[in-house]
N, CA, C and O atoms as a GROMACS GRO file, in nm:
protein
  564
    1MET      N    1  -4.103   2.940   1.546
    1MET     CA    2  -4.135   2.872   1.422
    1MET      C    3  -4.155   2.974   1.308
    1MET      O    4  -4.110   2.953   1.196
    2GLY      N    5  -4.223   3.084   1.341
    2GLY     CA    6  -4.246   3.187   1.241
    2GLY      C    7  -4.117   3.250   1.192
    2GLY      O    8  -4.103   3.281   1.073
    3ILE      N    9  -4.021   3.270   1.283
    3ILE     CA   10  -3.892   3.328   1.246
    3ILE      C   11  -3.816   3.233   1.153
    3ILE      O   12  -3.757   3.277   1.055
    4ILE      N   13  -3.819   3.105   1.183
    4ILE     CA   14  -3.750   3.005   1.099
    4ILE      C   15  -3.813   3.001   0.959
    4ILE      O   16  -3.742   2.992   0.860
    5ILE      N   17  -3.944   3.006   0.952
    5ILE     CA   18  -4.012   3.005   0.822
    5ILE      C   19  -3.977   3.132   0.743
    5ILE      O   20  -3.951   3.124   0.623
    6ALA      N   21  -3.977   3.247   0.809
    6ALA     CA   22  -3.943   3.373   0.741
    6ALA      C   23  -3.799   3.370   0.690
    6ALA      O   24  -3.773   3.413   0.578
    7LEU      N   25  -3.706   3.320   0.772
    7LEU     CA   26  -3.567   3.310   0.728
    7LEU      C   27  -3.551   3.212   0.612
    7LEU      O   28  -3.477   3.238   0.517
    8SER      N   29  -3.620   3.100   0.621
    8SER     CA   30  -3.614   3.000   0.512
    8SER      C   31  -3.666   3.060   0.382
    8SER      O   32  -3.606   3.039   0.276
    9TYR      N   33  -3.776   3.133   0.389
    9TYR     CA   34  -3.833   3.196   0.271
    9TYR      C   35  -3.735   3.295   0.209
    9TYR      O   36  -3.716   3.296   0.088
   10SER      N   37  -3.670   3.380   0.294
   10SER     CA   38  -3.575   3.478   0.239
   10SER      C   39  -3.455   3.409   0.177
   10SER      O   40  -3.405   3.455   0.073
   11VAL      N   41  -3.406   3.301   0.237
   11VAL     CA   42  -3.291   3.230   0.180
   11VAL      C   43  -3.329   3.169   0.045
   11VAL      O   44  -3.254   3.180  -0.051
   12PHE      N   45  -3.445   3.105   0.037
   12PHE     CA   46  -3.488   3.046  -0.090
   12PHE      C   47  -3.511   3.154  -0.196
   12PHE      O   48  -3.481   3.132  -0.314
   13ASN      N   49  -3.563   3.268  -0.156
   13ASN     CA   50  -3.584   3.378  -0.250
   13ASN      C   51  -3.451   3.430  -0.303
   13ASN      O   52  -3.437   3.457  -0.422
   14LEU      N   53  -3.353   3.444  -0.216
   14LEU     CA   54  -3.219   3.488  -0.257
   14LEU      C   55  -3.154   3.387  -0.350
   14LEU      O   56  -3.091   3.425  -0.449
   15ILE      N   57  -3.167   3.259  -0.319
   15ILE     CA   58  -3.110   3.154  -0.405
   15ILE      C   59  -3.176   3.155  -0.542
   15ILE      O   60  -3.109   3.137  -0.643
   16GLU      N   61  -3.307   3.175  -0.547
   16GLU     CA   62  -3.378   3.181  -0.675
   16GLU      C   63  -3.330   3.298  -0.761
   16GLU      O   64  -3.310   3.281  -0.881
   17LYS      N   65  -3.309   3.414  -0.701
   17LYS     CA   66  -3.259   3.530  -0.775
   17LYS      C   67  -3.119   3.504  -0.829
   17LYS      O   68  -3.088   3.543  -0.942
   18GLN      N   69  -3.035   3.440  -0.749
   18GLN     CA   70  -2.899   3.408  -0.795
   18GLN      C   71  -2.901   3.307  -0.910
   18GLN      O   72  -2.822   3.318  -1.003
   19MET      N   73  -2.990   3.210  -0.904
   19MET     CA   74  -3.002   3.111  -1.011
   19MET      C   75  -3.048   3.176  -1.141
   19MET      O   76  -2.999   3.142  -1.248
   20ILE      N   77  -3.141   3.269  -1.134
   20ILE     CA   78  -3.189   3.340  -1.253
   20ILE      C   79  -3.076   3.423  -1.312
   20ILE      O   80  -3.059   3.426  -1.434
   21LEU      N   81  -2.999   3.492  -1.228
   21LEU     CA   82  -2.885   3.570  -1.275
   21LEU      C   83  -2.780   3.480  -1.340
   21LEU      O   84  -2.726   3.514  -1.445
   22PHE      N   85  -2.752   3.366  -1.279
   22PHE     CA   86  -2.656   3.270  -1.334
   22PHE      C   87  -2.703   3.219  -1.470
   22PHE      O   88  -2.623   3.205  -1.562
   23GLN      N   89  -2.832   3.191  -1.483
   23GLN     CA   90  -2.887   3.142  -1.609
   23GLN      C   91  -2.874   3.247  -1.719
   23GLN      O   92  -2.839   3.213  -1.832
   24LYS      N   93  -2.899   3.374  -1.689
   24LYS     CA   94  -2.885   3.480  -1.789
   24LYS      C   95  -2.740   3.496  -1.832
   24LYS      O   96  -2.712   3.512  -1.951
   25GLU      N   97  -2.647   3.491  -1.737
   25GLU     CA   98  -2.505   3.502  -1.771
   25GLU      C   99  -2.460   3.383  -1.855
   25GLU      O  100  -2.386   3.400  -1.953
   26ASN      N  101  -2.502   3.265  -1.818
   26ASN     CA  102  -2.466   3.144  -1.891
   26ASN      C  103  -2.521   3.148  -2.034
   26ASN      O  104  -2.453   3.106  -2.128
   27THR      N  105  -2.643   3.197  -2.051
   27THR     CA  106  -2.703   3.208  -2.184
   27THR      C  107  -2.627   3.307  -2.270
   27THR      O  108  -2.606   3.283  -2.388
   28SER      N  109  -2.586   3.419  -2.212
   28SER     CA  110  -2.512   3.521  -2.286
   28SER      C  111  -2.377   3.466  -2.335
   28SER      O  112  -2.340   3.488  -2.450
   29VAL      N  113  -2.306   3.397  -2.249
   29VAL     CA  114  -2.177   3.340  -2.287
   29VAL      C  115  -2.196   3.230  -2.392
   29VAL      O  116  -2.117   3.220  -2.485
   30LEU      N  117  -2.300   3.150  -2.377
   30LEU     CA  118  -2.329   3.044  -2.474
   30LEU      C  119  -2.359   3.103  -2.611
   30LEU      O  120  -2.311   3.051  -2.711
   31GLN      N  121  -2.438   3.210  -2.617
   31GLN     CA  122  -2.470   3.274  -2.744
   31GLN      C  123  -2.343   3.324  -2.813
   31GLN      O  124  -2.327   3.306  -2.934
   32TYR      N  125  -2.254   3.386  -2.737
   32TYR     CA  126  -2.129   3.435  -2.794
   32TYR      C  127  -2.044   3.319  -2.846
   32TYR      O  128  -1.990   3.326  -2.957
   33ASN      N  129  -2.031   3.213  -2.767
   33ASN     CA  130  -1.949   3.099  -2.809
   33ASN      C  131  -2.006   3.031  -2.934
   33ASN      O  132  -1.930   2.992  -3.022
   34LEU      N  133  -2.137   3.018  -2.942
   34LEU     CA  134  -2.199   2.959  -3.061
   34LEU      C  135  -2.174   3.045  -3.185
   34LEU      O  136  -2.139   2.993  -3.291
   35PHE      N  137  -2.192   3.176  -3.170
   35PHE     CA  138  -2.166   3.267  -3.283
   35PHE      C  139  -2.021   3.262  -3.325
   35PHE      O  140  -1.991   3.250  -3.444
   36ASN      N  141  -1.930   3.270  -3.231
   36ASN     CA  142  -1.788   3.271  -3.259
   36ASN      C  143  -1.745   3.144  -3.333
   36ASN      O  144  -1.672   3.152  -3.431
   37THR      N  145  -1.791   3.030  -3.288
   37THR     CA  146  -1.757   2.903  -3.352
   37THR      C  147  -1.816   2.895  -3.493
   37THR      O  148  -1.747   2.853  -3.586
   38ALA      N  149  -1.941   2.935  -3.508
   38ALA     CA  150  -2.006   2.927  -3.639
   38ALA      C  151  -1.939   3.018  -3.741
   38ALA      O  152  -1.912   2.976  -3.853
   39VAL      N  153  -1.911   3.143  -3.704
   39VAL     CA  154  -1.853   3.237  -3.801
   39VAL      C  155  -1.710   3.197  -3.836
   39VAL      O  156  -1.670   3.211  -3.952
   40LYS      N  157  -1.632   3.148  -3.741
   40LYS     CA  158  -1.496   3.104  -3.772
   40LYS      C  159  -1.499   2.986  -3.868
   40LYS      O  160  -1.422   2.982  -3.965
   41ASN      N  161  -1.585   2.890  -3.843
   41ASN     CA  162  -1.597   2.773  -3.930
   41ASN      C  163  -1.644   2.813  -4.070
   41ASN      O  164  -1.590   2.764  -4.170
   42ASP      N  165  -1.743   2.900  -4.078
   42ASP     CA  166  -1.795   2.943  -4.208
   42ASP      C  167  -1.690   3.019  -4.288
   42ASP      O  168  -1.677   2.997  -4.408
   43ILE      N  169  -1.616   3.108  -4.224
   43ILE     CA  170  -1.512   3.184  -4.293
   43ILE      C  171  -1.402   3.091  -4.342
   43ILE      O  172  -1.353   3.107  -4.453
   44TYR      N  173  -1.363   2.995  -4.259
   44TYR     CA  174  -1.255   2.903  -4.296
   44TYR      C  175  -1.292   2.820  -4.420
   44TYR      O  176  -1.207   2.795  -4.505
   45ASN      N  177  -1.418   2.777  -4.429
   45ASN     CA  178  -1.460   2.690  -4.538
   45ASN      C  179  -1.507   2.764  -4.662
   45ASN      O  180  -1.528   2.701  -4.766
   46ALA      N  181  -1.525   2.895  -4.655
   46ALA     CA  182  -1.574   2.971  -4.769
   46ALA      C  183  -1.466   2.989  -4.875
   46ALA      O  184  -1.347   2.997  -4.843
   47THR      N  185  -1.509   2.995  -5.000
   47THR     CA  186  -1.414   3.020  -5.109
   47THR      C  187  -1.406   3.168  -5.143
   47THR      O  188  -1.303   3.216  -5.190
   48SER      N  189  -1.514   3.241  -5.118
   48SER     CA  190  -1.511   3.386  -5.140
   48SER      C  191  -1.619   3.450  -5.053
   48SER      O  192  -1.701   3.381  -4.993
   49PHE      N  193  -1.617   3.580  -5.047
   49PHE     CA  194  -1.713   3.652  -4.964
   49PHE      C  195  -1.740   3.788  -5.025
   49PHE      O  196  -1.664   3.838  -5.108
   50SER      N  197  -1.848   3.846  -4.982
   50SER     CA  198  -1.879   3.984  -5.019
   50SER      C  199  -1.956   4.045  -4.902
   50SER      O  200  -2.014   3.973  -4.820
   51HIS      N  201  -1.956   4.176  -4.895
   51HIS     CA  202  -2.032   4.242  -4.790
   51HIS      C  203  -2.098   4.366  -4.846
   51HIS      O  204  -2.047   4.430  -4.938
   52TYR      N  205  -2.211   4.397  -4.790
   52TYR     CA  206  -2.285   4.515  -4.828
   52TYR      C  207  -2.359   4.564  -4.703
   52TYR      O  208  -2.437   4.490  -4.644
   53ASN      N  209  -2.332   4.688  -4.665
   53ASN     CA  210  -2.392   4.748  -4.545
   53ASN      C  211  -2.376   4.657  -4.424
   53ASN      O  212  -2.265   4.639  -4.375
   54ASN      N  213  -2.485   4.599  -4.376
   54ASN     CA  214  -2.479   4.517  -4.256
   54ASN      C  215  -2.486   4.367  -4.285
   54ASN      O  216  -2.521   4.289  -4.198
   55GLN      N  217  -2.452   4.327  -4.408
   55GLN     CA  218  -2.463   4.186  -4.444
   55GLN      C  219  -2.331   4.133  -4.498
   55GLN      O  220  -2.266   4.195  -4.582
   56LEU      N  221  -2.293   4.016  -4.449
   56LEU     CA  222  -2.175   3.944  -4.496
   56LEU      C  223  -2.224   3.817  -4.564
   56LEU      O  224  -2.299   3.740  -4.504
   57SER      N  225  -2.182   3.795  -4.687
   57SER     CA  226  -2.222   3.677  -4.762
   57SER      C  227  -2.098   3.594  -4.792
   57SER      O  228  -2.002   3.643  -4.852
   58LEU      N  229  -2.100   3.468  -4.749
   58LEU     CA  230  -1.990   3.375  -4.771
   58LEU      C  231  -2.034   3.272  -4.875
   58LEU      O  232  -2.136   3.206  -4.858
   59GLU      N  233  -1.955   3.258  -4.982
   59GLU     CA  234  -1.988   3.164  -5.088
   59GLU      C  235  -1.898   3.041  -5.078
   59GLU      O  236  -1.783   3.050  -5.035
   60TYR      N  237  -1.953   2.926  -5.119
   60TYR     CA  238  -1.881   2.800  -5.112
   60TYR      C  239  -1.866   2.741  -5.251
   60TYR      O  240  -1.934   2.782  -5.345
   61TYR      N  241  -1.774   2.644  -5.263
   61TYR     CA  242  -1.740   2.586  -5.393
   61TYR      C  243  -1.861   2.521  -5.460
   61TYR      O  244  -1.866   2.516  -5.583
   62ASP      N  245  -1.957   2.471  -5.385
   62ASP     CA  246  -2.072   2.402  -5.443
   62ASP      C  247  -2.186   2.496  -5.481
   62ASP      O  248  -2.294   2.451  -5.518
   63GLY      N  249  -2.163   2.625  -5.470
   63GLY     CA  250  -2.264   2.724  -5.510
   63GLY      C  251  -2.354   2.770  -5.397
   63GLY      O  252  -2.434   2.861  -5.416
   64THR      N  253  -2.344   2.710  -5.281
   64THR     CA  254  -2.425   2.753  -5.168
   64THR      C  255  -2.363   2.874  -5.102
   64THR      O  256  -2.246   2.906  -5.125
   65SER      N  257  -2.440   2.940  -5.020
   65SER     CA  258  -2.388   3.057  -4.949
   65SER      C  259  -2.452   3.066  -4.811
   65SER      O  260  -2.559   3.010  -4.785
   66ILE      N  261  -2.384   3.137  -4.724
   66ILE     CA  262  -2.435   3.167  -4.590
   66ILE      C  263  -2.428   3.317  -4.574
   66ILE      O  264  -2.326   3.380  -4.602
   67ASN      N  265  -2.537   3.375  -4.528
   67ASN     CA  266  -2.545   3.520  -4.510
   67ASN      C  267  -2.558   3.553  -4.362
   67ASN      O  268  -2.641   3.496  -4.291
   68TYR      N  269  -2.476   3.645  -4.318
   68TYR     CA  270  -2.484   3.698  -4.182
   68TYR      C  271  -2.540   3.840  -4.192
   68TYR      O  272  -2.484   3.925  -4.263
   69THR      N  273  -2.648   3.866  -4.122
   69THR     CA  274  -2.705   4.000  -4.114
   69THR      C  275  -2.682   4.050  -3.972
   69THR      O  276  -2.727   3.989  -3.875
   70ILE      N  277  -2.611   4.162  -3.961
   70ILE     CA  278  -2.573   4.215  -3.831
   70ILE      C  279  -2.670   4.328  -3.794
   70ILE      O  280  -2.676   4.430  -3.862
   71LEU      N  281  -2.745   4.307  -3.688
   71LEU     CA  282  -2.837   4.407  -3.637
   71LEU      C  283  -2.792   4.446  -3.496
   71LEU      O  284  -2.700   4.384  -3.442
   72LYS      N  285  -2.853   4.545  -3.436
   72LYS     CA  286  -2.805   4.596  -3.307
   72LYS      C  287  -2.823   4.496  -3.192
   72LYS      O  288  -2.737   4.488  -3.105
   73LYS      N  289  -2.933   4.421  -3.190
   73LYS     CA  290  -2.959   4.332  -3.077
   73LYS      C  291  -2.941   4.184  -3.109
   73LYS      O  292  -2.949   4.101  -3.018
   74PHE      N  293  -2.917   4.150  -3.235
   74PHE     CA  294  -2.893   4.011  -3.269
   74PHE      C  295  -2.827   4.000  -3.405
   74PHE      O  296  -2.821   4.096  -3.481
   75ILE      N  297  -2.779   3.880  -3.434
   75ILE     CA  298  -2.716   3.848  -3.562
   75ILE      C  299  -2.792   3.731  -3.623
   75ILE      O  300  -2.814   3.630  -3.556
   76LEU      N  301  -2.831   3.745  -3.749
   76LEU     CA  302  -2.898   3.637  -3.820
   76LEU      C  303  -2.798   3.565  -3.909
   76LEU      O  304  -2.720   3.629  -3.979
   77ARG      N  305  -2.800   3.434  -3.906
   77ARG     CA  306  -2.717   3.350  -3.994
   77ARG      C  307  -2.814   3.268  -4.078
   77ARG      O  308  -2.886   3.183  -4.027
   78GLN      N  309  -2.815   3.295  -4.209
   78GLN     CA  310  -2.912   3.231  -4.298
   78GLN      C  311  -2.841   3.150  -4.405
   78GLN      O  312  -2.745   3.196  -4.467
   79ASN      N  313  -2.889   3.029  -4.426
   79ASN     CA  314  -2.847   2.950  -4.540
   79ASN      C  315  -2.970   2.888  -4.603
   79ASN      O  316  -3.083   2.923  -4.567
   80ASP      N  317  -2.951   2.797  -4.698
   80ASP     CA  318  -3.065   2.741  -4.770
   80ASP      C  319  -3.157   2.658  -4.680
   80ASP      O  320  -3.276   2.646  -4.708
   81ILE      N  321  -3.103   2.603  -4.574
   81ILE     CA  322  -3.179   2.509  -4.492
   81ILE      C  323  -3.247   2.577  -4.373
   81ILE      O  324  -3.363   2.549  -4.344
   82LYS      N  325  -3.175   2.667  -4.305
   82LYS     CA  326  -3.230   2.723  -4.182
   82LYS      C  327  -3.176   2.862  -4.156
   82LYS      O  328  -3.085   2.910  -4.223
   83THR      N  329  -3.235   2.926  -4.055
   83THR     CA  330  -3.190   3.056  -4.007
   83THR      C  331  -3.161   3.044  -3.858
   83THR      O  332  -3.244   2.998  -3.780
   84ASP      N  333  -3.040   3.086  -3.820
   84ASP     CA  334  -3.002   3.088  -3.679
   84ASP      C  335  -3.003   3.232  -3.631
   84ASP      O  336  -2.969   3.324  -3.705
   85THR      N  337  -3.041   3.251  -3.506
   85THR     CA  338  -3.040   3.384  -3.445
   85THR      C  339  -2.949   3.381  -3.323
   85THR      O  340  -2.968   3.301  -3.232
   86PHE      N  341  -2.849   3.469  -3.323
   86PHE     CA  342  -2.760   3.483  -3.209
   86PHE      C  343  -2.799   3.612  -3.137
   86PHE      O  344  -2.786   3.721  -3.193
   87LYS      N  345  -2.846   3.599  -3.014
   87LYS     CA  346  -2.892   3.715  -2.938
   87LYS      C  347  -2.772   3.781  -2.871
   87LYS      O  348  -2.743   3.757  -2.754
   88LEU      N  349  -2.705   3.865  -2.947
   88LEU     CA  350  -2.589   3.939  -2.899
   88LEU      C  351  -2.610   4.086  -2.927
   88LEU      O  352  -2.667   4.122  -3.031
   89ARG      N  353  -2.567   4.171  -2.839
   89ARG     CA  354  -2.577   4.316  -2.862
   89ARG      C  355  -2.449   4.361  -2.931
   89ARG      O  356  -2.340   4.349  -2.877
   90ILE      N  357  -2.465   4.412  -3.053
   90ILE     CA  358  -2.352   4.459  -3.132
   90ILE      C  359  -2.335   4.609  -3.107
   90ILE      O  360  -2.424   4.688  -3.138
   91ILE      N  361  -2.222   4.645  -3.052
   91ILE     CA  362  -2.193   4.786  -3.025
   91ILE      C  363  -2.144   4.855  -3.151
   91ILE      O  364  -2.187   4.966  -3.183
   92ASN      N  365  -2.053   4.789  -3.223
   92ASN     CA  366  -1.996   4.847  -3.344
   92ASN      C  367  -1.941   4.734  -3.430
   92ASN      O  368  -1.899   4.630  -3.379
   93TYR      N  369  -1.941   4.754  -3.562
   93TYR     CA  370  -1.876   4.660  -3.652
   93TYR      C  371  -1.833   4.736  -3.777
   93TYR      O  372  -1.891   4.838  -3.813
   94GLU      N  373  -1.730   4.683  -3.842
   94GLU     CA  374  -1.686   4.741  -3.968
   94GLU      C  375  -1.601   4.640  -4.045
   94GLU      O  376  -1.541   4.549  -3.987
   95PHE      N  377  -1.597   4.659  -4.175
   95PHE     CA  378  -1.513   4.577  -4.262
   95PHE      C  379  -1.389   4.659  -4.296
   95PHE      O  380  -1.400   4.767  -4.354
   96LEU      N  381  -1.274   4.607  -4.262
   96LEU     CA  382  -1.148   4.677  -4.285
   96LEU      C  383  -1.074   4.610  -4.400
   96LEU      O  384  -1.072   4.487  -4.410
   97GLN      N  385  -1.014   4.690  -4.487
   97GLN     CA  386  -0.935   4.636  -4.598
   97GLN      C  387  -0.799   4.706  -4.596
   97GLN      O  388  -0.790   4.828  -4.613
   98SER      N  389  -0.694   4.626  -4.576
   98SER     CA  390  -0.561   4.685  -4.566
   98SER      C  391  -0.497   4.707  -4.702
   98SER      O  392  -0.422   4.803  -4.720
   99ASP      N  393  -0.526   4.619  -4.798
   99ASP     CA  394  -0.464   4.629  -4.930
   99ASP      C  395  -0.574   4.625  -5.036
   99ASP      O  396  -0.636   4.520  -5.057
  100ILE      N  397  -0.598   4.736  -5.102
  100ILE     CA  398  -0.706   4.745  -5.201
  100ILE      C  399  -0.681   4.656  -5.322
  100ILE      O  400  -0.776   4.613  -5.387
  101SER      N  401  -0.555   4.626  -5.353
  101SER     CA  402  -0.525   4.543  -5.471
  101SER      C  403  -0.563   4.397  -5.450
  101SER      O  404  -0.570   4.322  -5.548
  102ILE      N  405  -0.588   4.355  -5.327
  102ILE     CA  406  -0.629   4.217  -5.301
  102ILE      C  407  -0.772   4.220  -5.246
  102ILE      O  408  -0.791   4.242  -5.126
  103PRO      N  409  -0.874   4.199  -5.332
  103PRO     CA  410  -1.012   4.214  -5.287
  103PRO      C  411  -1.055   4.109  -5.184
  103PRO      O  412  -1.146   4.135  -5.105
  104LEU      N  413  -0.992   3.991  -5.184
  104LEU     CA  414  -1.030   3.888  -5.087
  104LEU      C  415  -0.938   3.892  -4.965
  104LEU      O  416  -0.891   3.788  -4.918
  105ASN      N  417  -0.913   4.010  -4.916
  105ASN     CA  418  -0.823   4.026  -4.803
  105ASN      C  419  -0.879   4.136  -4.713
  105ASN      O  420  -0.836   4.251  -4.719
  106LYS      N  421  -0.977   4.099  -4.628
  106LYS     CA  422  -1.043   4.197  -4.542
  106LYS      C  423  -1.053   4.142  -4.401
  106LYS      O  424  -1.026   4.024  -4.375
  107THR      N  425  -1.093   4.228  -4.311
  107THR     CA  426  -1.113   4.190  -4.172
  107THR      C  427  -1.249   4.241  -4.126
  107THR      O  428  -1.282   4.358  -4.146
  108LEU      N  429  -1.328   4.153  -4.065
  108LEU     CA  430  -1.452   4.194  -4.001
  108LEU      C  431  -1.418   4.219  -3.855
  108LEU      O  432  -1.379   4.127  -3.782
  109GLN      N  433  -1.433   4.342  -3.813
  109GLN     CA  434  -1.406   4.377  -3.673
  109GLN      C  435  -1.539   4.412  -3.607
  109GLN      O  436  -1.611   4.500  -3.653
  110ALA      N  437  -1.570   4.341  -3.500
  110ALA     CA  438  -1.697   4.363  -3.432
  110ALA      C  439  -1.672   4.380  -3.283
  110ALA      O  440  -1.589   4.311  -3.224
  111THR      N  441  -1.745   4.473  -3.223
  111THR     CA  442  -1.743   4.491  -3.079
  111THR      C  443  -1.877   4.442  -3.027
  111THR      O  444  -1.982   4.498  -3.060
  112ILE      N  445  -1.872   4.338  -2.945
  112ILE     CA  446  -1.993   4.270  -2.897
  112ILE      C  447  -1.999   4.284  -2.745
  112ILE      O  448  -1.897   4.274  -2.677
  113GLU      N  449  -2.120   4.306  -2.693
  113GLU     CA  450  -2.136   4.315  -2.549
  113GLU      C  451  -2.173   4.178  -2.494
  113GLU      O  452  -2.273   4.118  -2.534
  114VAL      N  453  -2.091   4.128  -2.402
  114VAL     CA  454  -2.117   4.001  -2.334
  114VAL      C  455  -2.099   4.026  -2.184
  114VAL      O  456  -1.994   4.075  -2.141
  115LEU      N  457  -2.200   3.991  -2.107
  115LEU     CA  458  -2.197   4.010  -1.960
  115LEU      C  459  -2.165   4.154  -1.922
  115LEU      O  460  -2.084   4.178  -1.832
  116GLU      N  461  -2.228   4.248  -1.989
  116GLU     CA  462  -2.213   4.391  -1.964
  116GLU      C  463  -2.069   4.438  -1.980
  116GLU      O  464  -2.027   4.536  -1.919
  117ASP      N  465  -1.993   4.367  -2.063
  117ASP     CA  466  -1.857   4.405  -2.097
  117ASP      C  467  -1.843   4.392  -2.248
  117ASP      O  468  -1.910   4.310  -2.309
  118SER      N  469  -1.758   4.473  -2.307
  118SER     CA  470  -1.744   4.468  -2.453
  118SER      C  471  -1.622   4.386  -2.492
  118SER      O  472  -1.517   4.394  -2.429
  119ILE      N  473  -1.640   4.307  -2.598
  119ILE     CA  474  -1.533   4.225  -2.654
  119ILE      C  475  -1.515   4.268  -2.799
  119ILE      O  476  -1.611   4.269  -2.876
  120THR      N  477  -1.393   4.303  -2.835
  120THR     CA  478  -1.365   4.337  -2.975
  120THR      C  479  -1.304   4.214  -3.041
  120THR      O  480  -1.201   4.163  -2.999
  121THR      N  481  -1.370   4.167  -3.146
  121THR     CA  482  -1.326   4.047  -3.216
  121THR      C  483  -1.284   4.083  -3.358
  121THR      O  484  -1.339   4.175  -3.418
  122ASN      N  485  -1.187   4.012  -3.409
  122ASN     CA  486  -1.142   4.028  -3.547
  122ASN      C  487  -1.155   3.895  -3.618
  122ASN      O  488  -1.101   3.794  -3.573
  123TYR      N  489  -1.228   3.894  -3.729
  123TYR     CA  490  -1.240   3.775  -3.812
  123TYR      C  491  -1.174   3.806  -3.946
  123TYR      O  492  -1.216   3.898  -4.016
  124PHE      N  493  -1.070   3.731  -3.979
  124PHE     CA  494  -0.991   3.759  -4.098
  124PHE      C  495  -1.051   3.688  -4.218
  124PHE      O  496  -1.052   3.566  -4.225
  125LEU      N  497  -1.099   3.767  -4.312
  125LEU     CA  498  -1.159   3.718  -4.434
  125LEU      C  499  -1.051   3.722  -4.542
  125LEU      O  500  -1.049   3.810  -4.627
  126ARG      N  501  -0.961   3.625  -4.537
  126ARG     CA  502  -0.848   3.626  -4.628
  126ARG      C  503  -0.842   3.496  -4.704
  126ARG      O  504  -0.839   3.388  -4.644
  127LYS      N  505  -0.841   3.506  -4.833
  127LYS     CA  506  -0.829   3.389  -4.919
  127LYS      C  507  -0.727   3.420  -5.026
  127LYS      O  508  -0.741   3.517  -5.101
  128ASN      N  509  -0.623   3.337  -5.033
  128ASN     CA  510  -0.530   3.356  -5.144
  128ASN      C  511  -0.578   3.274  -5.263
  128ASN      O  512  -0.664   3.187  -5.248
  129ARG      N  513  -0.527   3.301  -5.378
  129ARG     CA  514  -0.576   3.238  -5.500
  129ARG      C  515  -0.557   3.087  -5.500
  129ARG      O  516  -0.644   3.015  -5.548
  130ALA      N  517  -0.445   3.038  -5.447
  130ALA     CA  518  -0.419   2.894  -5.445
  130ALA      C  519  -0.523   2.821  -5.360
  130ALA      O  520  -0.575   2.718  -5.402
  131ASN      N  521  -0.554   2.873  -5.242
  131ASN     CA  522  -0.656   2.809  -5.158
  131ASN      C  523  -0.793   2.812  -5.224
  131ASN      O  524  -0.867   2.715  -5.217
  132THR      N  525  -0.826   2.922  -5.287
  132THR     CA  526  -0.955   2.933  -5.354
  132THR      C  527  -0.965   2.832  -5.467
  132THR      O  528  -1.068   2.765  -5.480
  133ILE      N  529  -0.862   2.819  -5.550
  133ILE     CA  530  -0.864   2.723  -5.660
  133ILE      C  531  -0.875   2.580  -5.606
  133ILE      O  532  -0.953   2.501  -5.658
  134ASN      N  533  -0.799   2.547  -5.503
  134ASN     CA  534  -0.805   2.414  -5.444
  134ASN      C  535  -0.943   2.384  -5.386
  134ASN      O  536  -0.994   2.273  -5.402
  135ASN      N  537  -1.003   2.481  -5.320
  135ASN     CA  538  -1.136   2.460  -5.264
  135ASN      C  539  -1.240   2.439  -5.373
  135ASN      O  540  -1.330   2.355  -5.358
  136ILE      N  541  -1.230   2.513  -5.481
  136ILE     CA  542  -1.330   2.504  -5.587
  136ILE      C  543  -1.316   2.373  -5.665
  136ILE      O  544  -1.414   2.303  -5.687
  137PHE      N  545  -1.193   2.340  -5.708
  137PHE     CA  546  -1.176   2.227  -5.798
  137PHE      C  547  -1.145   2.095  -5.728
  137PHE      O  548  -1.174   1.989  -5.783
  138PHE      N  549  -1.087   2.099  -5.611
  138PHE     CA  550  -1.045   1.974  -5.548
  138PHE      C  551  -1.108   1.953  -5.411
  138PHE      O  552  -1.078   1.854  -5.344
  139ASN      N  553  -1.195   2.043  -5.369
  139ASN     CA  554  -1.265   2.033  -5.241
  139ASN      C  555  -1.166   2.012  -5.127
  139ASN      O  556  -1.190   1.929  -5.039
  140GLU      N  557  -1.057   2.084  -5.128
  140GLU     CA  558  -0.957   2.075  -5.022
  140GLU      C  559  -0.976   2.190  -4.925
  140GLU      O  560  -1.012   2.301  -4.964
  141ASN      N  561  -0.954   2.163  -4.799
  141ASN     CA  562  -0.960   2.267  -4.697
  141ASN      C  563  -0.826   2.285  -4.633
  141ASN      O  564  -0.810   2.368  -4.544
   0.00000   0.00000   0.00000
């Protein structure tokens, strides 16, 4: 009876450790997916953007803005209503500009650690004048 109880205890202990590991992995992937979806949607709907050091500011036709602050262990997304925190480890990020004559034509490149592996993502911050005018005056996306 004692052997069966000891074996049962070790099996339950092992299962508990695996469940905790699964929960941490699932949370990490969920954080990345939430951030990825939010930033893509915000960039797509923005009429213009600016960046300074570790902050990306996206402006909208109605005068509102969303600010992303990139820190080493998390990313803050702030707007007038709320602040979201994405718990992601940022290994590296930079704003790349291929053509200096077009100021609204940049790329945010970020290397993010997810599940102890690094993912390099590119978010294209590109707005041509026609789309910007349509977004501002006609609320078209």
